[in-house]
N, C-alpha and C positions, 0 to 999 in steps of 0.2 A: 500419315494415314488420313483418309478422307472421313469426315464426320458424317453421321446419318443425315440424309437429305441434301448434302453438299454435292454439287455436280462437278464432275471432272470433264475437261474438254475432250471431245472426240477427235482423235488424231488419225483416224483412218483416211488415207489420201483418196480413196475411191468413194467416200461418202458424198452425198449431195449437199446442197447449201442450206436447205430449210430445216429449222427446228420447229417441232410441233408441240403444242401444249394441249393435253387432253384432261379435262376435269372429270372426276368420278366421285359421286356421293358415296357414303357408306352403303354397302349392299342392302342392309336392312331397310334403307329409306329410298333406294333407287327404284325407278319405274313403277311408281305407285298406281299409275293409270292402267297398268297391266294386271293388277291384282284381281279384278273381276273376271278376266279371261283365263288367267294362268294360275291364280292362287298365290298366296304369299311366299311359300317356299320356292315354287318354280319361278316366281318373279325375281327373286334374288339371284337364283342360278342363271336366269336369262340375262340379267344385268351384267354379271361377270362374263358370260359367254360373249355377249355383244362387245364388251370392252376388249376382251382377248382377241376376237376376230378383227376388230377395228385396229388395234395396235399392231398386230402381226402384219396386216395388210399395209399399214402405213410404213412400218419398218422395211417392208419389201419394195417400197417405192424408190426408184433411183434418185429422185429429187430430194429425198429426205435424209438428213444427216443424223438426226436423233429425235426421240420422242420422250417428252417429260410428262408424266402423269401426276396431277395434283390430287391427292387423296389421303384420307386418314384411315382408310379401311385396311387392316393388316393383311387380311386374306387376299384381297384384290391386289394390294401392293406387291406381295410376294409373287403372285401369279404373273403379274405384268413385268416385274423385274426379270423373271425367268425367261420371258420372251425377248429381253434385251432393252426394255424401256428403263428409264430412270424415274424415280419418284421423289416428290417433295411433299411435305405435310400441308394439309389444308387447314384453314381457320374457319370452321363451320359457320360461326356467327357472322362472318364478314360477307358471305354470299358468293355467287358464281363469278361475277365480274371481278371482284377482288381476288379470287383464286386464280383467275386467268392472268390478271396483271402480275400477280406474284410469281406465277410460273414463268411468264415472259421475262420478268426481271431476273429470276434465277438463271435463266439461259444467258442473258446478256451480261450478267456479272462475269461470265467466263468468255463469252464471245460478243463483245460490244457491237460488232458489225453484222450480227446474225439477222437474216430475214426470219420472221417468226409468224406462225399461223396457229390459230386455235382449231381444234377438230373435235366434234362431238364424239362422245364415247359410245354412242348407240347407232353405229353404222355397220351392222354385221355383214352387209353385202358389199362392202367397200372393195374396189378393184384398184390395185396399184397404178395401172396405166391411166385410169380415169383421174385419179388423184394427181398424177404427173401433169395431165392436161390443165387441171384447175390451177395448180401452182405455177405453171408456165404462164397462164393468163394473168395471174395475180402479180407476177413480176413487173408488169407494165404500169402498175399504179402504186402510189405511196401506201394507201390502205384500200383493201378490196374485200368483198365477201361473196359467198355463194348462198343463195336462198335454199330453203328446204323444199321438199317435194310439194308441200302445200302452198308455197310462196308466201308464207307468213313469218316463219322463223328463219334461222341462220344455222348452217352446219359448219361453215368455215369462215374465219375472219383472218386477214393477213395484214402484216405491217412490214414495209421495206426496211432495210438497214437504217438505223438512226431515227426511225419514225415510231412514235408511241402507239401501242396497240389500241387503246381506248375501247375496250369491249363494252357493248350495250345489250347484252343478252337479257332475255326475259320475254314476257308476252309481247308479240308483235315486233320481234327484234329486227326483222328485215326493214321495217319502217324506221326504227331507231338508228340502224346503221346507215341507211340512206341519209337521214337527217344529220348525222354526225360528219358527213362528207366522204364516207367510204363509197367506193365505186362497186356497183353490182357486176359480177362477172357474167357476161352474156354467152354462156356455153350450152350447147345441146349435147346429148350423148354422154352425160356424166351422171346418169340416174343413181348409180351406186353411192356417189358422194352426197347426193341430196336426200337419200332415203334413210332418215332417222326413224327410230321406232319408239313410239309412246303408247300406242293402242294395239288391240288385237288386229284391227284392219291394217295398221302399219306393218305389223309382223308378217301378216299374210302377204302383203306386197313385197316385203323384203325376201321372203321365201321364194316367191315367184321370180325375183331377179336372180336368186342363187346366193345363199349365205355362206359364210366361212365354216370351217369344219366343226368348231365347238358349238356354234348355234345350231348347225344341222344335226349334230349328234344329239343335242338336248331336245330339239324338236321331235326327232324320231323316237327318243326314249319316252317323252311325255305325250306322244301321240297327238301332235298338233294336227288338226284336221284342216282340209282345204277350205272349209266353210268359215274358218276363223274362230274356232273354239277348241278347247282341250277335249279330246275324245277320251272316254273311259277305256281303260285297258280291257281287252277281251279276255275271258278266262281261257286257259290252255285247254285244248281239246285232246281227248285221248286218242 
């Protein structure tokens, strides 16, 4: 019997080669910069919807073999396992980069030759075909990364088989990953893989791209306005 958090190898012969590591904070702490636009309760619901749409799209990508979510949030963990992801516990005090390294290590404990990539959990507009293009480009390099839409951060970092991931996420991570020797992936037409969501303006841009069903449903229910703010629900008319 498999212990909690222990990964079993994916034996599906049709699965792709890439294993993805997706980090997710506890929902009560996630997406703090959205609090002003969405409010604390909607913010937590958005964080979960983003993660669900991100993971579902990643699992639909032909290049992806499996997705491992590093989280200590029981609600998020259950929801993402229901989609087909695997979960491993986080160590909150250790930080994001330690969590990503741990997730990559958990994958390679079972598949030492796995190509591994990190993927942000806040890519609600993610399209499987665009992710396939990014991963195909990443295969050409030992380590590679994709910058976010602002060209300051990073939404995906990859490591070829036998190569250490060496994540350097945090403020200005694009610069940090360049300095670490990772190659920036020079692709156009992959906006959905670049569009992470931290602010109300980011969410508006993601909605314009077209988000996954969970984020779309929540945005409709919460009356997200095109102007980038939460609209008050109108009273029912007789």
